SEMAR-279314 format. One record per residue (C-alpha): residue in three letters; residue number from 0; x, y, z. Coordinates in steps of 0.05 Angstrom, whole numbers, m for minus. Layout:
// SEMAR-279314
> vexmi;gumi;x;y;z
> ALA;NUM;X;Y;Z .
...
END
This chain:
// SEMAR-279314
> vexmi;gumi;x;y;z
> MET;0;1684;1936;2553 .
> GLY;1;1644;1991;2511 .
> PRO;2;1653;2030;2460 .
> VAL;3;1697;2084;2461 .
> PHE;4;1673;2107;2398 .
> ARG;5;1596;2116;2368 .
> TYR;6;1564;2147;2314 .
> ASP;7;1488;2156;2318 .
> ALA;8;1454;2168;2255 .
> ARG;9;1397;2211;2265 .
> GLY;10;1338;2176;2275 .
> GLY;11;1387;2112;2268 .
> THR;12;1355;2089;2206 .
> THR;13;1375;2112;2141 .
> LEU;14;1447;2146;2118 .
> LYS;15;1460;2194;2076 .
> VAL;16;1535;2183;2041 .
> LEU;17;1565;2241;2003 .
> LEU;18;1624;2214;1962 .
> ILE;19;1681;2269;1940 .
> GLY;20;1731;2261;1887 .
> ILE;21;1778;2312;1856 .
> ARG;22;1784;2307;1778 .
> GLN;23;1862;2323;1758 .
> TYR;24;1836;2347;1689 .
> GLN;25;1774;2370;1668 .
> ASP;26;1745;2317;1622 .
> ILE;27;1781;2252;1664 .
> ALA;28;1727;2228;1708 .
> SER;29;1743;2192;1775 .
> LEU;30;1739;2120;1786 .
> SER;31;1745;2107;1861 .
> CYS;32;1691;2138;1891 .
> ASP;33;1641;2102;1837 .
> VAL;34;1674;2029;1851 .
> LEU;35;1662;2042;1927 .
> ARG;36;1588;2057;1916 .
> SER;37;1587;2002;1874 .
> PHE;38;1617;1947;1927 .
> ALA;39;1577;1983;1975 .
> LEU;40;1501;1976;1949 .
> SER;41;1518;1905;1937 .
> ASP;42;1498;1892;1997 .
> PRO;43;1424;1884;2009 .
> GLU;44;1422;1926;2083 .
> ILE;45;1466;1983;2060 .
> ALA;46;1424;1992;1994 .
> SER;47;1362;1990;2027 .
> ARG;48;1385;2041;2081 .
> CYS;49;1433;2079;2055 .
> THR;50;1435;2135;1992 .
> ILE;51;1505;2146;1972 .
> ARG;52;1524;2214;1925 .
> ILE;53;1579;2222;1891 .
> ARG;54;1606;2296;1874 .
> GLU;55;1664;2302;1830 .
> ILE;56;1703;2379;1845 .
> ALA;57;1740;2402;1783 .
> ASP;58;1789;2464;1785 .
> THR;59;1734;2515;1767 .
> ASP;60;1691;2491;1825 .
> ASP;61;1689;2541;1876 .
> ASN;62;1702;2499;1950 .
> VAL;63;1647;2561;1984 .
> ALA;64;1599;2544;1933 .
> VAL;65;1604;2459;1937 .
> VAL;66;1599;2460;2011 .
> GLU;67;1536;2506;2000 .
> GLN;68;1506;2461;1946 .
> GLU;69;1518;2388;1981 .
> ASP;70;1512;2414;2054 .
> GLY;71;1430;2429;2040 .
> TRP;72;1426;2354;2027 .
> ASP;73;1458;2343;2093 .
> PRO;74;1496;2279;2086 .
> ASP;75;1506;2242;2151 .
> VAL;76;1580;2222;2123 .
> VAL;77;1632;2252;2080 .
> GLY;78;1685;2216;2048 .
> PHE;79;1743;2236;2003 .
> SER;80;1786;2195;1952 .
> SER;81;1855;2236;1960 .
> TYR;82;1910;2237;1911 .
> VAL;83;1973;2288;1901 .
> TRP;84;1943;2341;1862 .
> GLY;85;1879;2351;1906 .
> HIS;86;1896;2329;1976 .
> GLU;87;1907;2403;2003 .
> ARG;88;1833;2414;1975 .
> CYS;89;1807;2350;2005 .
> LEU;90;1831;2376;2073 .
> VAL;91;1804;2447;2065 .
> LEU;92;1733;2414;2043 .
> ALA;93;1738;2364;2098 .
> ARG;94;1749;2412;2150 .
> SER;95;1680;2467;2119 .
> PHE;96;1644;2408;2123 .
> LYS;97;1654;2390;2186 .
> ASP;98;1643;2461;2219 .
> ALA;99;1571;2466;2182 .
> ARG;100;1556;2403;2219 .
> ALA;101;1595;2377;2277 .
> ASP;102;1573;2314;2284 .
> ARG;103;1584;2290;2210 .
> PHE;104;1624;2229;2199 .
> VAL;105;1689;2254;2162 .
> LEU;106;1731;2196;2132 .
> MET;107;1792;2207;2081 .
> GLY;108;1820;2142;2033 .
> GLY;109;1860;2136;1966 .
> PRO;110;1930;2136;1944 .
> HIS;111;1960;2195;1983 .
> VAL;112;1944;2179;2051 .
> HIS;113;1987;2122;2051 .
> GLY;114;2042;2123;2111 .
> ILE;115;2011;2189;2133 .
> GLU;116;1946;2160;2163 .
> VAL;117;1970;2186;2240 .
> ASP;118;1997;2252;2216 .
> ILE;119;1932;2266;2177 .
> LEU;120;1887;2258;2239 .
> ARG;121;1936;2299;2288 .
> ASN;122;1937;2361;2237 .
> ASN;123;1863;2351;2217 .
> ALA;124;1818;2346;2271 .
> SER;125;1760;2341;2222 .
> ILE;126;1775;2269;2199 .
> ASP;127;1749;2220;2240 .
> LEU;128;1778;2152;2205 .
> VAL;129;1833;2148;2144 .
> SER;130;1828;2094;2107 .
> PHE;131;1896;2056;2071 .
> GLY;132;1890;1990;2025 .
> ASP;133;1833;1968;1986 .
> GLY;134;1773;2012;2005 .
> GLU;135;1712;1969;1987 .
> LEU;136;1714;1922;2038 .
> VAL;137;1730;1992;2100 .
> PHE;138;1669;2029;2066 .
> ARG;139;1630;1970;2064 .
> GLU;140;1646;1950;2131 .
> LEU;141;1637;2023;2164 .
> LEU;142;1575;2041;2138 .
> SER;143;1548;1969;2160 .
> ARG;144;1573;1995;2234 .
> LEU;145;1541;2064;2229 .
> LEU;146;1477;2035;2204 .
> ARG;147;1478;1982;2268 .
> GLU;148;1495;2032;2319 .
> GLN;149;1571;1988;2324 .
> PRO;150;1630;2017;2360 .
> LEU;151;1685;2031;2306 .
> LEU;152;1742;2011;2366 .
> LEU;153;1737;1978;2429 .
> GLU;154;1772;2005;2500 .
> ASP;155;1834;1964;2495 .
> GLY;156;1835;1987;2415 .
> ALA;157;1812;1921;2392 .
> GLY;158;1750;1905;2346 .
> GLY;159;1773;1954;2289 .
> ILE;160;1761;1955;2216 .
> PRO;161;1809;1928;2185 .
> GLY;162;1859;1982;2136 .
> THR;163;1830;2040;2190 .
> VAL;164;1866;2091;2232 .
> VAL;165;1829;2125;2279 .
> ARG;166;1824;2169;2347 .
> HIS;167;1829;2123;2406 .
> LEU;168;1838;2152;2482 .
> HIS;169;1896;2204;2470 .
> GLY;170;1930;2166;2418 .
> PHE;171;1914;2132;2354 .
> GLN;172;1896;2060;2332 .
> THR;173;1917;2030;2279 .
> SER;174;1882;1964;2256 .
> GLN;175;1929;1921;2212 .
> GLY;176;1886;1860;2174 .
> PRO;177;1868;1839;2091 .
> THR;178;1829;1885;2064 .
> ASP;179;1840;1847;1996 .
> ASP;180;1805;1781;2019 .
> VAL;181;1743;1782;1969 .
> PRO;182;1772;1771;1899 .
> LEU;183;1774;1831;1852 .
> ASP;184;1713;1796;1808 .
> GLU;185;1669;1792;1868 .
> ARG;186;1662;1863;1874 .
> ALA;187;1615;1908;1837 .
> SER;188;1637;1943;1769 .
> PRO;189;1606;2014;1756 .
> TYR;190;1614;2013;1687 .
> LEU;191;1576;1938;1687 .
> ASP;192;1518;1960;1732 .
> GLY;193;1514;2024;1692 .
> SER;194;1511;2069;1753 .
> PHE;195;1574;2105;1724 .
> PHE;196;1537;2120;1667 .
> GLU;197;1474;2143;1699 .
> ARG;198;1520;2188;1748 .
> VAL;199;1551;2221;1696 .
> ARG;200;1485;2229;1652 .
> GLU;201;1443;2255;1724 .
> GLN;202;1504;2303;1731 .
> HIS;203;1516;2322;1664 .
> ALA;204;1588;2319;1671 .
> ARG;205;1632;2324;1622 .
> THR;206;1673;2256;1615 .
> ALA;207;1714;2245;1551 .
> MET;208;1766;2201;1589 .
> ALA;209;1750;2140;1638 .
> LEU;210;1796;2099;1680 .
> VAL;211;1802;2021;1669 .
> GLU;212;1830;1971;1716 .
> GLU;213;1866;1914;1693 .
> HIS;214;1901;1890;1750 .
> ARG;215;1923;1924;1822 .
> GLY;216;1984;1929;1854 .
> CYS;217;2054;1934;1819 .
> PRO;218;2124;1894;1822 .
> PHE;219;2166;1949;1827 .
> ARG;220;2189;1986;1892 .
> CYS;221;2199;2055;1864 .
> ALA;222;2235;2099;1910 .
> PHE;223;2197;2159;1886 .
> CYS;224;2130;2127;1882 .
> LEU;225;2084;2097;1933 .
> TRP;226;2046;2043;1886 .
> GLY;227;2096;1988;1896 .
> LYS;228;2103;2003;1971 .
> ASN;229;2031;2003;1992 .
> VAL;230;1998;1951;1948 .
> LYS;231;2054;1903;1938 .
> LYS;232;2015;1834;1914 .
> VAL;233;1994;1844;1843 .
> ARG;234;1928;1817;1834 .
> TRP;235;1879;1812;1763 .
> PHE;236;1819;1828;1739 .
> ASP;237;1789;1770;1698 .
> VAL;238;1799;1791;1628 .
> ALA;239;1732;1782;1602 .
> ARG;240;1716;1830;1658 .
> THR;241;1763;1881;1629 .
> LYS;242;1744;1863;1554 .
> ALA;243;1666;1878;1574 .
> GLU;244;1676;1949;1613 .
> LEU;245;1716;1962;1553 .
> ASP;246;1651;1946;1513 .
> ALA;247;1614;1984;1559 .
> LEU;248;1648;2041;1554 .
> ALA;249;1655;2039;1472 .
> ASP;250;1571;2030;1480 .
> HIS;251;1563;2095;1513 .
> GLY;252;1605;2129;1471 .
> VAL;253;1661;2145;1524 .
> LEU;254;1720;2170;1476 .
> ASP;255;1785;2158;1510 .
> ILE;256;1809;2109;1553 .
> TYR;257;1871;2098;1599 .
> PHE;258;1897;2040;1635 .
> THR;259;1912;2049;1704 .
> ASP;260;1957;1991;1716 .
> SER;261;2027;1993;1726 .
> SER;262;2048;1947;1668 .
> PHE;263;1995;1940;1617 .
> ASN;264;2043;1878;1582 .
> MET;265;2068;1847;1653 .
> LYS;266;2026;1786;1638 .
> ARG;267;2043;1778;1557 .
> ASP;268;1984;1741;1531 .
> ARG;269;1930;1775;1570 .
> ALA;270;1958;1832;1540 .
> LYS;271;1953;1808;1475 .
> GLU;272;1877;1787;1486 .
> ILE;273;1858;1857;1501 .
> LEU;274;1891;1893;1449 .
> ALA;275;1857;1845;1397 .
> HIS;276;1799;1858;1436 .
> LEU;277;1813;1939;1431 .
> GLY;278;1828;1931;1360 .
> LYS;279;1756;1919;1348 .
> ARG;280;1734;1980;1379 .
> SER;281;1737;2053;1353 .
> PHE;282;1763;2090;1411 .
> SER;283;1794;2162;1399 .
> TRP;284;1855;2152;1446 .
> VAL;285;1878;2093;1489 .
> ALA;286;1935;2098;1536 .
> ALA;287;1966;2040;1579 .
> HIS;288;2047;2034;1606 .
> PHE;289;2089;1979;1581 .
> GLU;290;2148;1951;1597 .
> ALA;291;2196;1950;1532 .
> LYS;292;2233;1877;1551 .
> SER;293;2164;1845;1551 .
> LEU;294;2149;1874;1473 .
> ASP;295;2149;1820;1424 .
> HIS;296;2126;1825;1347 .
> GLU;297;2063;1798;1355 .
> THR;298;2050;1842;1414 .
> ILE;299;2074;1896;1369 .
> ALA;300;2027;1876;1312 .
> LEU;301;1969;1874;1357 .
> MET;302;1985;1953;1380 .
> GLU;303;1988;1971;1308 .
> GLN;304;1914;1953;1303 .
> VAL;305;1890;1995;1358 .
> GLU;306;1874;2060;1339 .
> ASN;307;1908;2119;1371 .
> LEU;308;1943;2079;1418 .
> VAL;309;1998;2117;1466 .
> ALA;310;2051;2074;1492 .
> MET;311;2088;2093;1550 .
> PHE;312;2155;2071;1580 .
> GLY;313;2188;2093;1647 .
> LEU;314;2263;2111;1628 .
> GLN;315;2273;2153;1691 .
> SER;316;2349;2161;1674 .
> VAL;317;2407;2129;1639 .
> LYS;318;2454;2133;1703 .
> ARG;319;2460;2061;1733 .
> ALA;320;2475;2082;1798 .
> THR;321;2410;2125;1793 .
> LEU;322;2378;2069;1766 .
> GLU;323;2393;2029;1831 .
> HIS;324;2385;2083;1871 .
> VAL;325;2316;2083;1862 .
> HIS;326;2309;2006;1853 .
> ARG;327;2293;2004;1780 .
> LEU;328;2342;1974;1731 .
> PRO;329;2319;1972;1659 .
> ASP;330;2378;1960;1613 .
> THR;331;2382;2022;1579 .
> ARG;332;2433;1987;1529 .
> GLN;333;2374;1948;1499 .
> LEU;334;2317;1995;1501 .
> ALA;335;2338;2026;1439 .
> ASP;336;2334;1960;1399 .
> GLN;337;2273;1936;1440 .
> LEU;338;2231;1997;1416 .
> ALA;339;2260;2002;1350 .
> PRO;340;2207;1947;1312 .
> LEU;341;2151;1996;1352 .
> MET;342;2176;2061;1322 .
> ASP;343;2163;2032;1248 .
> THR;344;2084;2033;1267 .
> ARG;345;2036;2079;1279 .
> THR;346;2033;2069;1360 .
> ARG;347;2053;2133;1389 .
> VAL;348;2120;2122;1430 .
> ILE;349;2126;2161;1489 .
> LEU;350;2193;2158;1547 .
> GLN;351;2181;2179;1607 .
> VAL;352;2237;2216;1644 .
> ILE;353;2247;2250;1724 .
> LEU;354;2283;2310;1735 .
> GLY;355;2303;2320;1803 .
> LEU;356;2328;2256;1820 .
> PRO;357;2367;2257;1883 .
> THR;358;2434;2219;1845 .
> ASP;359;2427;2255;1786 .
> SER;360;2472;2314;1764 .
> PRO;361;2438;2371;1711 .
> GLU;362;2495;2343;1664 .
> ASP;363;2464;2261;1681 .
> PHE;364;2402;2300;1665 .
> ARG;365;2413;2323;1604 .
> SER;366;2455;2254;1586 .
> THR;367;2389;2222;1596 .
> LEU;368;2352;2263;1543 .
> ARG;369;2413;2262;1497 .
> PHE;370;2403;2182;1499 .
> VAL;371;2327;2193;1469 .
> GLN;372;2347;2248;1422 .
> ARG;373;2399;2195;1390 .
> MET;374;2338;2148;1388 .
> ARG;375;2328;2118;1311 .
> LYS;376;2254;2161;1303 .
> VAL;377;2258;2200;1371 .
> PRO;378;2198;2187;1415 .
> GLU;379;2164;2234;1449 .
> VAL;380;2187;2254;1516 .
> GLN;381;2158;2270;1576 .
> ALA;382;2191;2299;1641 .
> PHE;383;2168;2295;1712 .
> HIS;384;2191;2338;1761 .
> LEU;385;2205;2293;1824 .
> GLN;386;2154;2292;1883 .
> VAL;387;2175;2276;1950 .
> LEU;388;2105;2243;1956 .
> PRO;389;2099;2218;2031 .
> GLY;390;2096;2153;2052 .
> SER;391;2148;2136;1995 .
> GLU;392;2224;2113;2006 .
> TYR;393;2254;2184;1991 .
> TRP;394;2203;2220;2036 .
> ILE;395;2227;2169;2092 .
> ARG;396;2299;2182;2073 .
> LYS;397;2286;2261;2064 .
> GLU;398;2337;2277;2121 .
> GLU;399;2384;2226;2099 .
> LEU;400;2384;2255;2027 .
> ALA;401;2375;2325;2046 .
> LEU;402;2319;2343;2002 .
> ASP;403;2287;2404;2006 .
> TYR;404;2203;2403;1973 .
> PHE;405;2145;2435;1984 .
> PRO;406;2117;2409;2044 .
> VAL;407;2048;2421;2010 .
> ALA;408;2028;2374;1955 .
> PRO;409;2048;2368;1896 .
> HIS;410;2108;2371;1936 .
> TYR;411;2157;2377;1885 .
> LEU;412;2227;2379;1898 .
> ARG;413;2263;2451;1913 .
> SER;414;2339;2427;1920 .
> ALA;415;2386;2370;1935 .
> PRO;416;2450;2359;1947 .
> ARG;417;2472;2368;1872 .
> LEU;418;2410;2398;1857 .
> SER;419;2407;2477;1860 .
> PRO;420;2337;2507;1841 .
> GLU;421;2372;2544;1788 .
> ASP;422;2396;2478;1764 .
> LEU;423;2324;2440;1772 .
> GLY;424;2298;2509;1727 .
> ARG;425;2350;2487;1677 .
> MET;426;2333;2418;1677 .
> LYS;427;2261;2435;1657 .
> LEU;428;2284;2483;1599 .
> ASP;429;2325;2432;1577 .
> ALA;430;2264;2381;1574 .
> TRP;431;2224;2436;1539 .
> MET;432;2267;2438;1487 .
> VAL;433;2269;2362;1467 .
> VAL;434;2191;2365;1478 .
> LEU;435;2192;2419;1428 .
> TYR;436;2249;2409;1381 .
> LYS;437;2253;2329;1386 .
> ASN;438;2269;2316;1306 .
> PHE;439;2319;2364;1299 .
> ASP;440;2388;2388;1342 .
> ALA;441;2345;2397;1417 .
> PHE;442;2408;2409;1452 .
> GLY;443;2454;2454;1415 .
> PHE;444;2386;2502;1402 .
> SER;445;2377;2490;1484 .
> GLU;446;2442;2508;1506 .
> ARG;447;2451;2570;1467 .
> LEU;448;2375;2586;1496 .
> ILE;449;2403;2575;1568 .
> ASP;450;2463;2620;1550 .
> ALA;451;2419;2675;1524 .
> TRP;452;2365;2669;1579 .
> LYS;453;2424;2679;1642 .
END
């Protein structure tokens, strides 16, 4: 049985690899490409035979200019880390890089590909491989096979890289298997090996905010989200490593920190240790997601010691039927009491809600905003328009739930049986009124403004 897919690098001895990440905001550095590069280069063979370059793309960058600039370097492999805000752009760039050189190997991974791996390959001939799960092991194994000119798949569909989907005969082959069998702490850190800071310096990239992983995975199974669905097992980095990364970022002048974790204080003692460490450093902004039920007086006291801490809490809705529908059941009756001690500190508290949840009516959404308004020392509110993310439960059940949404990313909901486009527009305006006038009678003003608007 011979290979049905083989990639021969020119000369067969070295590879030029380009990794592309899309910045959601101008000043926020992506992390995924740096993590992939650091782990791959920890392999001596790859380090000696591969040159891995990272290109971060901002909103202001022109696609044509990006391809022209990077094609001049002539990479053999181009990889994309895709999330909802940059997915469509990744697809356009992948096509352009493939058009520029037909034998170029193009791969795509990232949070946005989960659940639609085959669709991506079916609809995009320019992409050769889609990776799901932890990307580090997939990327390292892929480069090793390309360097050794080994097949990615055998004729019978066996021998594939775990965590990948590739074309096979007249269809597609998914290769299952663990992509997390290397402990997190054995994976190189771009902050600790210095490669992140070297890249930022060489590229003169403006980086005010850095992303920090404290753990991977999510214990929740929210119907609107991919997080807990695709990475179910929660795995933790050693707390000493997390503290060392924070020190490295502070020592290199990074001002803002965003923890990417689903719940920063899921492990209470661990959170306290990191908060105590943060209290000894000077950042201009630190943000993390917290669970209200895991707050205690010691945690709140440590939070107050962190300069400019932003604590985000997911409320989503106060309607119990809606929370059951999305598989989240915070006790809203206790939430106000749980947050009350925190509201007396300097910590900036943000409650996050979602407009457009299928079982919410416009009045249900207003009830959620009223709940926030009635809280003592009203916190800030972030209202997110529901996105029907491919691969999520809502996306899988879109026909059953009669969800109409934009077919291209970011896939905002357009309408649902209980929500017209006009309803969604008014709900957005209501949310803005609460954000702008949260310390006043926002709803009285908001409803009068909507009447005038109509």
